[in-house]
GUROTI-862859 format. One line per field, with one value per residue: residue number from 0; residue in one letter; chain; x negated, y, z of N, C-alpha, C, O in turn. Coordinates in nm, 4 decimals, padded with zeros to 6 digits, always signed. Layout:
N
pos	NUM_...
code	A_...
unit	A_...
n.u	X_...
n.v	Y_...
n.w	Z_...
ca.u	X_...
ca.v	Y_...
ca.w	Z_...
c.u	X_...
c.v	Y_...
c.w	Z_...
o.u	X_...
o.v	Y_...
o.w	Z_...
***
This chain:
180
pos	0_1_2_3_4_5_6_7_8_9_10_11_12_13_14_15_16_17_18_19_20_21_22_23_24_25_26_27_28_29_30_31_32_33_34_35_36_37_38_39_40_41_42_43_44_45_46_47_48_49_50_51_52_53_54_55_56_57_58_59_60_61_62_63_64_65_66_67_68_69_70_71_72_73_74_75_76_77_78_79_80_81_82_83_84_85_86_87_88_89_90_91_92_93_94_95_96_97_98_99_100_101_102_103_104_105_106_107_108_109_110_111_112_113_114_115_116_117_118_119_120_121_122_123_124_125_126_127_128_129_130_131_132_133_134_135_136_137_138_139_140_141_142_143_144_145_146_147_148_149_150_151_152_153_154_155_156_157_158_159_160_161_162_163_164_165_166_167_168_169_170_171_172_173_174_175_176_177_178_179
code	X_X_X_X_X_X_X_X_X_X_X_X_X_X_X_X_X_X_X_X_X_X_X_X_X_X_X_X_X_X_X_X_X_X_X_X_X_X_X_X_X_X_X_X_X_X_X_X_X_X_X_X_X_X_X_X_X_X_X_X_X_X_X_X_X_X_X_X_X_X_X_X_X_X_X_X_X_X_X_X_X_X_X_X_X_X_X_X_X_X_X_X_X_X_X_X_X_X_X_X_X_X_X_X_X_X_X_X_X_X_X_X_X_X_X_X_X_X_X_X_X_X_X_X_X_X_X_X_X_X_X_X_X_X_X_X_X_X_X_X_X_X_X_X_X_X_X_X_X_X_X_X_X_X_X_X_X_X_X_X_X_X_X_X_X_X_X_X_X_X_X_X_X_X_X_X_X_X_X_X
unit	A_A_A_A_A_A_A_A_A_A_A_A_A_A_A_A_A_A_A_A_A_A_A_A_A_A_A_A_A_A_A_A_A_A_A_A_A_A_A_A_A_A_A_A_A_A_A_A_A_A_A_A_A_A_A_A_A_A_A_A_A_A_A_A_A_A_A_A_A_A_A_A_A_A_A_A_A_A_A_A_A_A_A_A_A_A_A_A_A_A_A_A_A_A_A_A_A_A_A_A_A_A_A_A_A_A_A_A_A_A_A_A_A_A_A_A_A_A_A_A_A_A_A_A_A_A_A_A_A_A_A_A_A_A_A_A_A_A_A_A_A_A_A_A_A_A_A_A_A_A_A_A_A_A_A_A_A_A_A_A_A_A_A_A_A_A_A_A_A_A_A_A_A_A_A_A_A_A_A_A
n.u	-20.3129_-20.1471_-20.3028_-20.2594_-20.1503_-20.1475_-20.2832_-20.5342_-20.8739_-21.2255_-21.4835_-21.8114_-22.0290_-22.3269_-22.5765_-22.8417_-22.9953_-22.9316_-22.6727_-22.3759_-22.1019_-21.8582_-21.5567_-21.2042_-20.9126_-20.6705_-20.7413_-20.7065_-20.7272_-20.9907_-21.1231_-21.0782_-21.2123_-21.4728_-21.5377_-21.5322_-21.7452_-21.9550_-21.9585_-22.0345_-22.2904_-22.4192_-22.4124_-22.5686_-22.8174_-22.8879_-22.9217_-23.1251_-23.3409_-23.3692_-23.2400_-23.3777_-23.3482_-23.3308_-23.4267_-23.4706_-23.7714_-23.9068_-24.1444_-24.3044_-24.3404_-24.5097_-24.7459_-24.8635_-24.9941_-25.2187_-25.4467_-25.7554_-25.8555_-25.7196_-25.6868_-25.4947_-25.3684_-25.3007_-25.1356_-24.9865_-24.7546_-24.6053_-24.5693_-24.3945_-24.1592_-23.8360_-23.7562_-23.6147_-23.3979_-23.2984_-23.1738_-22.8560_-22.5323_-22.2510_-21.9801_-21.6279_-21.3216_-20.9734_-20.6817_-20.3359_-19.9862_-19.6482_-19.3523_-19.0220_-18.7098_-18.6799_-18.9320_-19.0666_-19.3201_-19.3269_-19.4620_-19.8016_-20.1089_-20.4315_-20.7187_-20.9973_-21.0123_-20.9293_-20.6829_-20.4334_-20.4220_-20.4041_-20.1552_-19.9836_-20.0283_-19.9277_-19.6552_-19.5833_-19.6372_-19.5116_-19.2505_-18.9925_-19.0208_-19.1070_-19.0371_-18.8602_-18.7991_-18.9889_-19.3253_-19.6380_-19.8492_-20.1755_-20.3568_-20.5951_-20.9306_-21.2484_-21.5997_-21.9180_-22.2655_-22.6111_-22.9064_-22.8238_-22.5968_-22.2847_-22.2154_-22.0095_-21.8533_-21.8668_-21.7435_-21.4894_-21.4148_-21.3991_-21.1920_-20.9772_-20.9515_-20.8774_-20.6327_-20.4855_-20.4740_-20.3325_-20.0882_-19.9970_-19.9775_-19.7810_-19.5701_-19.5228_-19.5014_-19.7735_-19.9534_-20.1088_-20.4290_-20.4300_-20.4883_-20.7296
n.v	-03.7730_-03.8647_-03.7405_-03.4770_-03.3963_-03.2255_-03.3422_-03.4532_-03.5629_-03.5285_-03.7724_-03.8682_-04.1204_-04.1997_-04.4350_-04.6556_-04.6766_-04.4631_-04.2612_-04.4279_-04.4276_-04.2209_-04.0581_-03.9771_-03.9109_-04.0045_-03.9521_-04.1756_-04.3868_-04.3476_-04.4154_-04.6901_-04.7653_-04.6815_-04.8556_-05.0977_-05.0569_-05.0286_-05.2870_-05.4297_-05.3195_-05.4070_-05.6869_-05.6982_-05.6009_-05.8023_-06.0144_-05.9154_-05.8647_-06.0838_-06.0740_-05.8745_-05.5423_-05.2086_-04.9376_-04.9848_-04.9664_-04.8214_-04.9872_-04.8726_-04.6138_-04.6467_-04.7429_-04.5231_-04.3879_-04.5296_-04.4826_-04.3036_-04.0792_-03.7930_-03.7915_-03.7988_-04.0960_-04.3247_-04.5338_-04.4157_-04.3104_-04.5370_-04.6186_-04.4239_-04.4882_-04.6071_-04.9101_-05.2028_-05.3206_-05.1080_-04.9357_-04.9126_-04.9727_-04.7493_-04.7914_-04.8208_-04.7566_-04.7584_-04.6874_-04.7199_-04.6341_-04.7358_-04.5602_-04.5232_-04.3542_-04.1791_-04.1214_-04.3008_-04.5326_-04.8321_-05.0369_-05.1271_-05.1076_-05.1892_-05.1018_-05.1470_-05.0573_-04.8147_-04.6129_-04.5548_-04.7530_-04.9771_-04.9269_-04.9656_-05.2389_-05.3401_-05.2722_-05.4406_-05.7013_-05.7093_-05.6172_-05.6590_-05.6192_-05.3632_-05.0160_-04.8378_-04.5730_-04.3850_-04.2721_-04.4333_-04.3300_-04.2156_-04.2733_-04.3077_-04.2859_-04.4017_-04.3772_-04.5152_-04.5050_-04.4977_-04.5026_-04.6030_-04.7480_-04.9339_-05.2596_-05.3748_-05.5850_-05.5440_-05.2929_-05.3698_-05.5212_-05.3171_-05.1476_-05.3282_-05.3834_-05.1307_-05.1032_-05.3207_-05.2545_-05.0139_-05.0984_-05.2608_-05.0705_-04.8970_-05.0657_-05.1888_-05.3746_-05.5620_-05.5523_-05.8179_-05.8644_-05.8753_-06.1691_-06.2516
n.w	+06.6740_+06.9083_+07.0900_+07.1533_+07.3887_+07.7078_+07.9269_+07.8861_+07.8985_+07.8434_+07.8163_+07.8873_+07.9102_+08.0607_+08.0419_+08.1593_+07.9301_+07.7742_+07.6178_+07.6568_+07.5995_+07.4474_+07.4955_+07.4672_+07.6455_+07.8982_+08.2474_+08.4147_+08.2338_+08.1551_+08.3904_+08.3997_+08.1633_+08.2304_+08.4402_+08.2992_+08.1170_+08.2994_+08.4079_+08.1783_+08.1324_+08.3661_+08.3306_+08.0980_+08.1884_+08.3679_+08.1917_+08.0210_+08.1932_+08.3505_+08.5969_+08.7285_+08.8158_+08.6694_+08.4505_+08.0946_+07.9042_+07.6179_+07.4387_+07.2462_+07.3323_+07.5493_+07.4337_+07.3142_+07.5133_+07.5830_+07.4343_+07.4383_+07.2990_+07.1249_+06.8543_+06.5659_+06.4138_+06.1442_+06.2300_+06.4273_+06.3211_+06.2774_+06.5378_+06.6269_+06.5089_+06.5774_+06.7498_+06.5938_+06.7290_+06.8685_+06.6932_+06.6252_+06.4859_+06.4806_+06.7065_+06.7448_+06.9112_+06.9749_+07.1643_+07.1541_+07.1661_+07.1257_+07.1488_+07.2902_+07.1995_+07.4093_+07.4899_+07.6473_+07.7025_+07.5253_+07.3912_+07.3887_+07.2181_+07.0688_+06.8682_+06.6426_+06.3991_+06.1405_+06.2757_+06.1393_+05.9446_+06.1076_+06.2259_+06.0096_+05.9630_+06.2051_+06.1813_+05.9752_+06.0778_+06.3287_+06.3048_+06.4132_+06.6812_+06.7384_+06.8094_+06.5661_+06.5124_+06.6006_+06.5522_+06.6346_+06.9095_+06.9622_+07.2499_+07.3842_+07.2898_+07.1858_+07.1131_+07.0303_+06.9995_+06.8996_+07.1089_+07.3634_+07.3041_+07.2820_+07.1608_+06.8851_+06.9792_+07.2556_+07.2716_+07.1876_+07.4077_+07.6014_+07.4959_+07.4894_+07.7598_+07.8573_+07.7184_+07.8233_+08.0989_+08.0799_+07.9678_+08.1744_+08.3832_+08.2807_+08.2511_+08.0027_+07.6926_+07.5518_+07.2578_+07.0956_+06.9410_+06.5876_+06.4197_+06.1738
ca.u	-20.1691_-20.0934_-20.4013_-20.2309_-20.0940_-20.2348_-20.3490_-20.6478_-21.0076_-21.3376_-21.5698_-21.9396_-22.0930_-22.4697_-22.6275_-22.9875_-23.0597_-22.8835_-22.5276_-22.3101_-21.9655_-21.7920_-21.4149_-21.1013_-20.7927_-20.6299_-20.8402_-20.6865_-20.7841_-21.1361_-21.1705_-21.0785_-21.3207_-21.5997_-21.5629_-21.5637_-21.8810_-22.0475_-21.9687_-22.1127_-22.4311_-22.4706_-22.4389_-22.6786_-22.9428_-22.9215_-22.9719_-23.2500_-23.4498_-23.3660_-23.1951_-23.4511_-23.2801_-23.4143_-23.4076_-23.5632_-23.8671_-23.9487_-24.2879_-24.3739_-24.3775_-24.6224_-24.8663_-24.9265_-25.0716_-25.3337_-25.5639_-25.8225_-25.8683_-25.5923_-25.6940_-25.3840_-25.4018_-25.1882_-25.0424_-24.9016_-24.6248_-24.5347_-24.5315_-24.2836_-24.0385_-23.7650_-23.7465_-23.4961_-23.2843_-23.2463_-23.0913_-22.7321_-22.4215_-22.1503_-21.8622_-21.5097_-21.2060_-20.8601_-20.5646_-20.2185_-19.8608_-19.5212_-19.2579_-18.8817_-18.6603_-18.6925_-19.0738_-19.1197_-19.4047_-19.2677_-19.5620_-19.9374_-20.2004_-20.5649_-20.7775_-21.1303_-20.9970_-20.8660_-20.5529_-20.3206_-20.4207_-20.3537_-20.0124_-19.9164_-20.0324_-19.8342_-19.5176_-19.5600_-19.6402_-19.4275_-19.1417_-18.8736_-19.0529_-19.1525_-18.9383_-18.8783_-18.7715_-19.1024_-19.4598_-19.7213_-19.9328_-20.3071_-20.3656_-20.7343_-21.0209_-21.3884_-21.7028_-22.0465_-22.3728_-22.7393_-22.9918_-22.7527_-22.4636_-22.2184_-22.1941_-21.8676_-21.7896_-21.8537_-21.6398_-21.3619_-21.3852_-21.3592_-21.0601_-20.8759_-20.9341_-20.7984_-20.4973_-20.4200_-20.4451_-20.2290_-19.9623_-19.9551_-19.9408_-19.6574_-19.4717_-19.4956_-19.5547_-19.9056_-19.9750_-20.2368_-20.4948_-20.3884_-20.5979_-20.7441
ca.v	-03.7993_-03.8525_-03.6776_-03.3349_-03.3694_-03.1432_-03.4108_-03.5284_-03.5280_-03.5863_-03.8568_-03.9093_-04.2116_-04.2195_-04.5576_-04.6546_-04.6709_-04.3453_-04.2450_-04.5545_-04.4104_-04.0905_-04.0902_-03.8778_-03.9778_-03.9719_-03.9818_-04.3128_-04.4750_-04.3319_-04.4922_-04.8304_-04.7799_-04.6671_-04.9816_-05.1993_-05.0299_-05.0601_-05.4334_-05.4704_-05.2818_-05.4959_-05.8160_-05.6790_-05.5898_-05.9341_-06.0958_-05.8589_-05.8631_-06.2028_-06.0382_-05.7598_-05.4215_-05.0949_-04.8987_-05.0411_-04.8705_-04.8502_-05.0193_-04.7803_-04.4972_-04.6826_-04.7626_-04.3956_-04.3380_-04.6145_-04.4305_-04.1955_-03.9575_-03.7422_-03.7807_-03.8741_-04.2092_-04.3653_-04.6202_-04.3338_-04.2988_-04.6620_-04.6188_-04.3322_-04.5477_-04.6818_-05.0547_-05.2451_-05.3473_-04.9822_-04.8707_-04.9876_-04.9067_-04.6899_-04.8734_-04.7375_-04.8228_-04.6703_-04.7459_-04.6448_-04.6885_-04.7089_-04.5101_-04.5198_-04.2197_-04.0963_-04.0963_-04.4025_-04.6306_-04.9657_-05.1319_-05.0726_-05.1866_-05.1314_-05.1339_-05.0993_-05.0116_-04.6841_-04.6316_-04.5571_-04.8856_-05.0695_-04.9024_-05.0318_-05.3832_-05.3670_-05.2655_-05.5585_-05.8244_-05.7019_-05.5257_-05.6790_-05.5876_-05.2250_-04.9110_-04.7893_-04.4306_-04.3001_-04.3159_-04.4599_-04.2203_-04.2540_-04.2235_-04.3150_-04.3177_-04.4010_-04.4116_-04.5450_-04.5167_-04.4492_-04.5913_-04.6684_-04.7803_-05.0622_-05.3325_-05.3813_-05.6804_-05.4784_-05.1897_-05.4413_-05.5544_-05.1931_-05.1015_-05.4259_-05.3628_-05.0074_-05.1314_-05.4093_-05.1778_-04.9157_-05.1723_-05.3019_-04.9510_-04.8392_-05.1738_-05.2006_-05.4941_-05.5421_-05.6202_-05.8873_-05.8326_-05.9581_-06.2571_-06.2531
ca.w	+06.6711_+07.0428_+07.1767_+07.1669_+07.5200_+07.7902_+08.0385_+07.8342_+07.9451_+07.7688_+07.8983_+07.8328_+08.0044_+08.0418_+08.1015_+08.1749_+07.7987_+07.7030_+07.6149_+07.6280_+07.5497_+07.4417_+07.4835_+07.4988_+07.6932_+08.0346_+08.3513_+08.4624_+08.1317_+08.1628_+08.5055_+08.3572_+08.0658_+08.3021_+08.5116_+08.1988_+08.0673_+08.4095_+08.4125_+08.0607_+08.1569_+08.4705_+08.2655_+08.0030_+08.2642_+08.4215_+08.0810_+07.9695_+08.2914_+08.4334_+08.7303_+08.7800_+08.7703_+08.6340_+08.3111_+07.9983_+07.8513_+07.4815_+07.4409_+07.1573_+07.4119_+07.6355_+07.3540_+07.2796_+07.6257_+07.6070_+07.3639_+07.5101_+07.2186_+07.0744_+06.7087_+06.5050_+06.3276_+06.0586_+06.3031_+06.5128_+06.2549_+06.3009_+06.6779_+06.6470_+06.4507_+06.6805_+06.7331_+06.5184_+06.8173_+06.9223_+06.5920_+06.6136_+06.4199_+06.5676_+06.7323_+06.7643_+06.9691_+07.0041_+07.2288_+07.1107_+07.2184_+07.0598_+07.2495_+07.2489_+07.1694_+07.5299_+07.5147_+07.7371_+07.6329_+07.5188_+07.3440_+07.3864_+07.1358_+07.0513_+06.7390_+06.6069_+06.2610_+06.1250_+06.3398_+06.0457_+05.8827_+06.2091_+06.2428_+05.8969_+05.9902_+06.3148_+06.1301_+05.8925_+06.1569_+06.4488_+06.2699_+06.4970_+06.8204_+06.7538_+06.7847_+06.4294_+06.4961_+06.6374_+06.5154_+06.7522_+06.9581_+07.0122_+07.3873_+07.4275_+07.1787_+07.2271_+07.0167_+07.0912_+06.9016_+06.9477_+07.1879_+07.4726_+07.2541_+07.2984_+07.0359_+06.8465_+07.0710_+07.3862_+07.2569_+07.1847_+07.5477_+07.6694_+07.4496_+07.5331_+07.9041_+07.8714_+07.6703_+07.9200_+08.2205_+08.0475_+07.9528_+08.3090_+08.4581_+08.2256_+08.2377_+07.8596_+07.6282_+07.4941_+07.1313_+07.0853_+06.8155_+06.4748_+06.3798_+06.0275
c.u	-20.1120_-20.1886_-20.3764_-20.1749_-20.1966_-20.3114_-20.4682_-20.7799_-21.1092_-21.4225_-21.6976_-22.0072_-22.2393_-22.5094_-22.7779_-23.0611_-23.0189_-22.7316_-22.4622_-22.1740_-21.9262_-21.6448_-21.3280_-20.9763_-20.7580_-20.7353_-20.8281_-20.7459_-20.9368_-21.1941_-21.1790_-21.1942_-21.4568_-21.6354_-21.6008_-21.7058_-21.9846_-22.0661_-22.0530_-22.2604_-22.4942_-22.5042_-22.5596_-22.8123_-22.9841_-22.9779_-23.1084_-23.3668_-23.4523_-23.3280_-23.2684_-23.3859_-23.3796_-23.3961_-23.5108_-23.6515_-23.9045_-24.0995_-24.3672_-24.4181_-24.4997_-24.7520_-24.9372_-25.0157_-25.1985_-25.4606_-25.6247_-25.8298_-25.7331_-25.5928_-25.5800_-25.4345_-25.2775_-25.0887_-24.9540_-24.7632_-24.5415_-24.4870_-24.4101_-24.1528_-23.9664_-23.7584_-23.6162_-23.3750_-23.2252_-23.1559_-22.9668_-22.6284_-22.3290_-22.0381_-21.7491_-21.4004_-21.0978_-20.7497_-20.4465_-20.0941_-19.7436_-19.4231_-19.1157_-18.8376_-18.6663_-18.8382_-19.1381_-19.2003_-19.3401_-19.3692_-19.6972_-20.0241_-20.3358_-20.6221_-20.9205_-21.1281_-20.9424_-20.7231_-20.4347_-20.3092_-20.3637_-20.2037_-19.9333_-19.9152_-19.9351_-19.6901_-19.4850_-19.5494_-19.5432_-19.3028_-19.0192_-18.8967_-19.0876_-19.0388_-18.9637_-18.8646_-18.8909_-19.2340_-19.5392_-19.8083_-20.0654_-20.3232_-20.5065_-20.8175_-21.1643_-21.4796_-21.8327_-22.1485_-22.5005_-22.8089_-22.9161_-22.6186_-22.4154_-22.2090_-22.0449_-21.7908_-21.7682_-21.7484_-21.5015_-21.3193_-21.3352_-21.2186_-20.9494_-20.8478_-20.8493_-20.6526_-20.4211_-20.3813_-20.3333_-20.0923_-19.9080_-19.9044_-19.8069_-19.5454_-19.4259_-19.5496_-19.6908_-19.9141_-20.1086_-20.2978_-20.4463_-20.5092_-20.6075_-20.7101
c.v	-03.7791_-03.7833_-03.5286_-03.2986_-03.2989_-03.2151_-03.4955_-03.4735_-03.5899_-03.6666_-03.8841_-03.9931_-04.2299_-04.3477_-04.5498_-04.6445_-04.5476_-04.3389_-04.3749_-04.5345_-04.2640_-04.1200_-03.9693_-03.9546_-03.9307_-04.0187_-04.1269_-04.4128_-04.4661_-04.4112_-04.6403_-04.8557_-04.7722_-04.7948_-05.0924_-05.1810_-05.0619_-05.2112_-05.4864_-05.4401_-05.3712_-05.6325_-05.8064_-05.6720_-05.7234_-06.0237_-06.0482_-05.8751_-05.9879_-06.1720_-05.9200_-05.6338_-05.3102_-05.0613_-04.9642_-04.9313_-04.9147_-04.8714_-04.9277_-04.6558_-04.5269_-04.6933_-04.6316_-04.3436_-04.4194_-04.5620_-04.3141_-04.0684_-03.9182_-03.7261_-03.8625_-03.9845_-04.2485_-04.4536_-04.5417_-04.3170_-04.4236_-04.6674_-04.5298_-04.3862_-04.6285_-04.8305_-05.0898_-05.2643_-05.2189_-04.9095_-04.9556_-04.9040_-04.8449_-04.7917_-04.7808_-04.8204_-04.7213_-04.7511_-04.6571_-04.7088_-04.6464_-04.6703_-04.5160_-04.3754_-04.1252_-04.0649_-04.1956_-04.5038_-04.7680_-05.0723_-05.0607_-05.1665_-05.1200_-05.1778_-05.0828_-05.0455_-04.8694_-04.6973_-04.6391_-04.6918_-04.9884_-05.0515_-04.9721_-05.1838_-05.4222_-05.3705_-05.3897_-05.6853_-05.8262_-05.6178_-05.5397_-05.6377_-05.4408_-05.1263_-04.8474_-04.6381_-04.3404_-04.3597_-04.3440_-04.3390_-04.2768_-04.1908_-04.2302_-04.3519_-04.3071_-04.4360_-04.4360_-04.5623_-04.4612_-04.5501_-04.6672_-04.7257_-04.9197_-05.1290_-05.3316_-05.4754_-05.6178_-05.3681_-05.2539_-05.4790_-05.4315_-05.1522_-05.1985_-05.4122_-05.2389_-05.0334_-05.2191_-05.3348_-05.0773_-04.9844_-05.2151_-05.1821_-04.8933_-04.9411_-05.1869_-05.3338_-05.4595_-05.6211_-05.6941_-05.8521_-05.9286_-06.0392_-06.2594_-06.3871
c.w	+06.8108_+07.1382_+07.1948_+07.3044_+07.6084_+07.8988_+07.9924_+07.8862_+07.8504_+07.8660_+07.8213_+07.9400_+07.9669_+08.1140_+08.1148_+08.0413_+07.7194_+07.7078_+07.5706_+07.5620_+07.5529_+07.4177_+07.5140_+07.5377_+07.8329_+08.1342_+08.3982_+08.3627_+08.1305_+08.2797_+08.4715_+08.2610_+08.1351_+08.3760_+08.4138_+08.1450_+08.1749_+08.4218_+08.2966_+08.0827_+08.2626_+08.4129_+08.1732_+08.0769_+08.3219_+08.3127_+08.0327_+08.0653_+08.3786_+08.5769_+08.7908_+08.7260_+08.7407_+08.4876_+08.2196_+07.9432_+07.7103_+07.4815_+07.3489_+07.2340_+07.4982_+07.5572_+07.3226_+07.3915_+07.6521_+07.5397_+07.4405_+07.4279_+07.1596_+06.9231_+06.6481_+06.4122_+06.2482_+06.1345_+06.4006_+06.4523_+06.2763_+06.4461_+06.7036_+06.5922_+06.5581_+06.6478_+06.6623_+06.6104_+06.8765_+06.8232_+06.5694_+06.5416_+06.5245_+06.5891_+06.7755_+06.8283_+06.9996_+07.0704_+07.1915_+07.1690_+07.1315_+07.1698_+07.1967_+07.2283_+07.2894_+07.5641_+07.6094_+07.6564_+07.6408_+07.4804_+07.3366_+07.3033_+07.1294_+06.9185_+06.7292_+06.4646_+06.2589_+06.1794_+06.2426_+05.9742_+05.9801_+06.2301_+06.1326_+05.9160_+06.1010_+06.2637_+06.0476_+05.9779_+06.2745_+06.4253_+06.3592_+06.6425_+06.8444_+06.7310_+06.6474_+06.4161_+06.5256_+06.5898_+06.6425_+06.7851_+07.0072_+07.1503_+07.4453_+07.3063_+07.2283_+07.1117_+07.0919_+06.9802_+06.9587_+07.0366_+07.2975_+07.4329_+07.2906_+07.1623_+07.0043_+06.9398_+07.2080_+07.3815_+07.2531_+07.3266_+07.6231_+07.6272_+07.4902_+07.6825_+07.9297_+07.8299_+07.7698_+08.0471_+08.1969_+08.0347_+08.0890_+08.3898_+08.4123_+08.2097_+08.0925_+07.8089_+07.5715_+07.3648_+07.1386_+06.9512_+06.7078_+06.4289_+06.2274_+05.9673
o.u	-20.0351_-20.1574_-20.4634_-20.1542_-20.3172_-20.3993_-20.4989_-20.7942_-21.0821_-21.4321_-21.6931_-22.0390_-22.2714_-22.4795_-22.8366_-23.1785_-23.0669_-22.6688_-22.4890_-22.1340_-21.9564_-21.6112_-21.3714_-20.9384_-20.8096_-20.8092_-20.9294_-20.8075_-21.0045_-21.3027_-21.2745_-21.2660_-21.5471_-21.7508_-21.6906_-21.7789_-22.0906_-22.1777_-22.1337_-22.3460_-22.6111_-22.6102_-22.6434_-22.9104_-23.1029_-23.0709_-23.1972_-23.4799_-23.5317_-23.3778_-23.2263_-23.3696_-23.4959_-23.3548_-23.6227_-23.6103_-23.9307_-24.1744_-24.4864_-24.5227_-24.5842_-24.8579_-25.0592_-25.1048_-25.2786_-25.5710_-25.5526_-25.8117_-25.6435_-25.5086_-25.5688_-25.5330_-25.1653_-24.9690_-24.8560_-24.6644_-24.4196_-24.3771_-24.3310_-24.0460_-24.0293_-23.7555_-23.5187_-23.2629_-23.1139_-23.0707_-22.9724_-22.6363_-22.3295_-22.0058_-21.7726_-21.3884_-21.1268_-20.7271_-20.4557_-20.0966_-19.7410_-19.4120_-19.0918_-18.9192_-18.6584_-18.8646_-19.2533_-19.1536_-19.3031_-19.3639_-19.7071_-20.0148_-20.3538_-20.5799_-20.9595_-21.2285_-20.9131_-20.6488_-20.3449_-20.1987_-20.2855_-20.1321_-19.8284_-19.8148_-19.8680_-19.6130_-19.3719_-19.4619_-19.4975_-19.2543_-18.9478_-18.8009_-19.0969_-18.9537_-19.0762_-18.9133_-18.8929_-19.2517_-19.5112_-19.8371_-20.0685_-20.3056_-20.5347_-20.7793_-21.1983_-21.4434_-21.8541_-22.1211_-22.4983_-22.7739_-22.9435_-22.5341_-22.4930_-22.1961_-21.9636_-21.6761_-21.6631_-21.6723_-21.4065_-21.2016_-21.2396_-21.1343_-20.8386_-20.7338_-20.7595_-20.5600_-20.3038_-20.2698_-20.2484_-19.9923_-19.7880_-19.8014_-19.7282_-19.4376_-19.3065_-19.6327_-19.7207_-19.8859_-20.2090_-20.2267_-20.4246_-20.6168_-20.5055_-20.7175
o.v	-03.6853_-03.7691_-03.4587_-03.1806_-03.3109_-03.1542_-03.5979_-03.3543_-03.6910_-03.6327_-03.9190_-03.9432_-04.2705_-04.3660_-04.4460_-04.6073_-04.5285_-04.4034_-04.4256_-04.6148_-04.1920_-04.1986_-03.8731_-04.0513_-03.8294_-04.1136_-04.1936_-04.5117_-04.5662_-04.4680_-04.7082_-04.9548_-04.8488_-04.8375_-05.1719_-05.2787_-05.1165_-05.2581_-05.5776_-05.5241_-05.4078_-05.6882_-05.8965_-05.7314_-05.7554_-06.1004_-06.1294_-05.8970_-05.9954_-06.2362_-05.8690_-05.6190_-05.3159_-05.1463_-04.9947_-04.8155_-05.0326_-04.7819_-04.9070_-04.5985_-04.4395_-04.6567_-04.6299_-04.2625_-04.3804_-04.5939_-04.2348_-03.9594_-04.0016_-03.6548_-03.9821_-03.9661_-04.2103_-04.4488_-04.5961_-04.3101_-04.4154_-04.7153_-04.5583_-04.3349_-04.7111_-04.8698_-05.0150_-05.2286_-05.2208_-04.8305_-05.0585_-04.7812_-04.8840_-04.8690_-04.6758_-04.9401_-04.6106_-04.8675_-04.5345_-04.8229_-04.5381_-04.7391_-04.5141_-04.2838_-04.0036_-03.9894_-04.1770_-04.5543_-04.8147_-05.1847_-04.9492_-05.2886_-05.0084_-05.2793_-04.9885_-04.9944_-04.8114_-04.7843_-04.7211_-04.7387_-05.0754_-05.1497_-05.0309_-05.2497_-05.5250_-05.4600_-05.4383_-05.7685_-05.9328_-05.5532_-05.4415_-05.6229_-05.3982_-05.1481_-04.8079_-04.5802_-04.2268_-04.4815_-04.2853_-04.2563_-04.3731_-04.0701_-04.1647_-04.4394_-04.2157_-04.5139_-04.3845_-04.6268_-04.3857_-04.6682_-04.7850_-04.7499_-05.0090_-05.0615_-05.2920_-05.4480_-05.6364_-05.3512_-05.1992_-05.4696_-05.4405_-05.1248_-05.1552_-05.4274_-05.2412_-04.9905_-05.1936_-05.3497_-05.0574_-04.9336_-05.2064_-05.1908_-04.8462_-04.9077_-05.1949_-05.3974_-05.3429_-05.7409_-05.6383_-05.8143_-06.0471_-05.9852_-06.2681_-06.4038
o.w	+06.8315_+07.2564_+07.2468_+07.3329_+07.5869_+07.9597_+08.0533_+07.9135_+07.7857_+07.9839_+07.7033_+08.0479_+07.8552_+08.2320_+08.0842_+08.0393_+07.6077_+07.7917_+07.4616_+07.4777_+07.6481_+07.3291_+07.5774_+07.4717_+07.8802_+08.1079_+08.4192_+08.4026_+08.1075_+08.2683_+08.5092_+08.2743_+08.1016_+08.3746_+08.4414_+08.1290_+08.1443_+08.4438_+08.3148_+08.0554_+08.2502_+08.4413_+08.1706_+08.0321_+08.3250_+08.3372_+08.0065_+08.0221_+08.4723_+08.6693_+08.8946_+08.6049_+08.7806_+08.4087_+08.2610_+07.9363_+07.6868_+07.5207_+07.3715_+07.2035_+07.5176_+07.6082_+07.3062_+07.3660_+07.7371_+07.5839_+07.5010_+07.4822_+07.1464_+06.8685_+06.6752_+06.3407_+06.2813_+06.1060_+06.4515_+06.5254_+06.2915_+06.4739_+06.7935_+06.6258_+06.6242_+06.5312_+06.6700_+06.5740_+06.9289_+06.8636_+06.5021_+06.5372_+06.6412_+06.4989_+06.8353_+06.8024_+07.0451_+07.0374_+07.1967_+07.2152_+07.0731_+07.2713_+07.0760_+07.2384_+07.2723_+07.6577_+07.6485_+07.5543_+07.7486_+07.5304_+07.2854_+07.3157_+07.1781_+06.8631_+06.7980_+06.4150_+06.3635_+06.1340_+06.2616_+05.9468_+05.9417_+06.2500_+06.1587_+05.8889_+06.0921_+06.2983_+06.0500_+05.9534_+06.3155_+06.5182_+06.3799_+06.7185_+06.9595_+06.6448_+06.6170_+06.3189_+06.4781_+06.5874_+06.7470_+06.6985_+07.0839_+07.1665_+07.5457_+07.2286_+07.3034_+07.0235_+07.2017_+06.8790_+07.0559_+07.0387_+07.3206_+07.5191_+07.3245_+07.0602_+07.0878_+06.9751_+07.2694_+07.4768_+07.3089_+07.3611_+07.7001_+07.7126_+07.5222_+07.7265_+08.0139_+07.8986_+07.7972_+08.0972_+08.2838_+08.0854_+08.1149_+08.4566_+08.4943_+08.1606_+08.0637_+07.8738_+07.5460_+07.3617_+07.1830_+06.8581_+06.7330_+06.4030_+06.1590_+05.8455
***
C-alpha cells in the first residue's frame, strides 16, 4: 500500500543464531529496528549464557563429531532433526500511518495482524481521531522466522519501537494497540 515510495530499502539482520529480521522500509526506521533487535539479542545472550557472550552451538552438531567411524547409524537421523526450541513460528510486524489530504503523517500505528484487518479495527475504535479521506499507508514491515528468529513478543517490541520513533520524528499521534 504505502511501500511504493522510492526511498525504501531492504534490511536483513544476521544475529549470532542466524537471520533475525527481514524488513522493508525507510533507512531511519531500519536503524531504530536494528537497535531494538540488538538490544533483544544482548538480553537473550545474557539470559542464555549467564552473562557469557558468544554464539550458541547446536549440540546435535557436536555429537556427530564424537564418533570415530563413519558408518551411518539409525540415531544419525535423530541427530539431524533440529531441536524443538529452534523451530519457531514466523512473526510479523507492520508500521503504518494515516495521512491528511496534504500527505502529512497525522497518526502512526503498528500491528502484528493482517494490515487491512487492523485498518478496519482502527476505523471502528478511533473513528473520530482518524482522517477519513485517505487510506493508511504501510511504511515499515518486518518478518522473522527460522533459527535466528524473533518471538512474537520480541517482534511486537521491535514494531512498537519503530512506530514510537516514527511518531516522535514526524510529530504525529501514536495509536496504542487495541486491547482484546
